[in-house]
C-alpha positions in Angstrom: 122.4 95.6 98.4 118.9 94.2 99.1 116.4 95.1 101.8 114.3 92.5 103.7 111.6 93.0 106.4 111.8 90.1 108.8 109.0 89.2 111.4 110.1 88.0 114.7 108.0 86.1 117.2 108.5 84.1 120.4 106.3 82.8 123.1 108.7 80.6 125.3 111.4 81.3 127.6 115.0 80.5 126.6 117.4 79.1 129.2 120.1 81.6 128.1 118.2 84.6 126.7 115.3 84.6 129.1 111.9 86.0 128.2 110.3 86.0 124.9 111.3 89.6 124.5 114.9 88.7 125.5 114.8 85.9 122.7 114.0 88.6 120.1 116.8 90.8 121.2 119.1 87.8 121.1 117.8 86.8 117.6 118.6 90.5 116.3 122.2 90.0 117.5 122.3 86.6 115.9 121.1 88.0 112.6 123.9 90.7 112.6 126.3 87.9 113.1 124.9 86.1 109.9 125.4 89.0 107.7 122.0 90.5 107.9 122.7 94.2 108.8 119.8 95.6 110.8 118.7 99.1 109.6 115.9 99.6 112.0 113.7 97.6 114.4 110.2 97.9 115.7 109.3 98.0 119.4 108.3 94.6 120.8 104.6 94.1 121.0 102.6 91.5 122.9 99.9 89.5 121.0 97.4 86.7 121.7 98.4 83.4 120.0 96.7 81.8 117.0 95.7 78.2 117.5 96.1 76.0 120.6 99.1 77.7 122.3 98.0 79.7 125.5 101.1 81.8 125.9 101.3 85.2 124.6 103.8 86.1 121.9 106.4 88.8 121.8 106.4 90.1 118.2 108.7 92.5 116.4 110.0 93.5 112.9 113.3 94.4 111.5 114.5 95.9 108.2 117.7 94.3 107.2 120.2 94.9 104.4 122.2 92.1 102.7 123.8 91.1 99.5 122.3 87.5 100.0 119.4 86.1 97.8 116.0 85.3 99.4 116.8 81.5 99.6 120.1 82.3 101.4 118.4 84.7 103.8 115.8 82.0 104.6 118.6 79.4 105.2 120.2 81.8 107.7 117.0 82.5 109.5 116.2 78.8 109.7 119.8 78.2 111.1 119.2 80.9 113.7 115.9 79.3 114.7 117.7 76.0 115.1 120.4 77.5 117.4 117.6 78.7 119.6 116.1 75.4 119.8 113.5 75.4 117.2 112.8 72.1 115.5 111.5 71.7 112.0 108.0 70.1 111.7 106.8 71.3 115.1 103.1 71.5 115.9 101.5 74.1 113.8 100.5 77.2 115.7 102.3 75.7 118.8 104.5 77.3 121.3 108.0 78.2 120.0 111.1 79.9 121.2 111.7 81.6 118.0 109.9 82.3 114.7 111.6 84.3 111.8 109.8 85.0 108.6 110.7 87.0 105.6 107.7 89.2 104.9 108.7 91.7 102.2 111.8 92.1 100.1 113.1 95.0 98.0 113.0 92.8 95.0 109.3 92.5 94.9 108.0 88.9 94.7 109.6 85.3 95.1 107.8 82.2 94.7 109.3 78.7 95.0 108.0 75.6 96.9 109.9 76.6 100.0 109.6 80.4 100.0 107.0 82.9 99.0 107.6 86.7 99.3 105.6 88.5 100.2 104.7 86.3 103.1 101.3 84.9 102.2 99.3 85.7 105.3 101.0 88.9 106.6 98.1 91.1 105.3 95.7 89.2 107.8 97.9 89.5 111.0 98.0 92.5 113.2 100.9 91.0 115.1 102.8 91.3 111.9 101.5 94.6 110.4 101.7 96.6 113.8 105.4 96.1 113.9 105.9 96.6 110.1 103.9 99.9 110.2 106.3 101.0 112.9 109.3 100.7 110.7 108.3 100.5 107.0 104.8 102.3 106.9 105.2 103.3 103.2 106.6 100.1 101.8 104.1 98.9 99.3 102.9 95.2 99.1 104.0 94.2 95.6 100.8 92.0 95.1 98.2 94.7 96.1 100.1 97.9 95.6 98.9 99.0 99.2 101.3 100.5 101.7 101.9 98.7 104.9 100.0 101.5 106.9 97.0 101.1 104.5 96.9 97.3 104.9 97.1 97.8 108.8 94.3 100.4 108.5 92.1 98.0 106.7 92.7 95.2 109.2 92.1 97.4 112.2 89.2 99.6 111.0 86.1 99.3 113.0 83.6 97.2 111.2 80.0 98.5 111.2 77.4 96.4 113.3 75.0 95.0 110.9 72.8 93.2 113.4 
């Protein structure tokens, strides 16, 4: 059995599932239906968008267990996104009904042209680190060796005013 930490995000209503927070709840149910057993989930947090989108995001993270390989997990996540109306090759940083990303994996690192674990930008994003710290604060980044809680502290620590 392998463990994965999945980041979830939404900033558009869905006709069936409602608000972005409702989309995240429905996505968790869909993951369970795809053989991704959810062990724990973070609270949903609101965040400001990166890029041109003006709608706030609902973000969360889940720890899942499965016997699936990283490419198979990615395939299931992309299928779930498609079921929720996400289209490949959408506008970067645009509005989206659902975004599911593999952030960490109990196997350490994975690097192919289509999948990199750990997620290459998770260390820079409070909307990812906040939910991760709520569920896996001691999980270590296999590249830096730092625990999630330490990565979050580095990102959110007040910076001295040098002016």
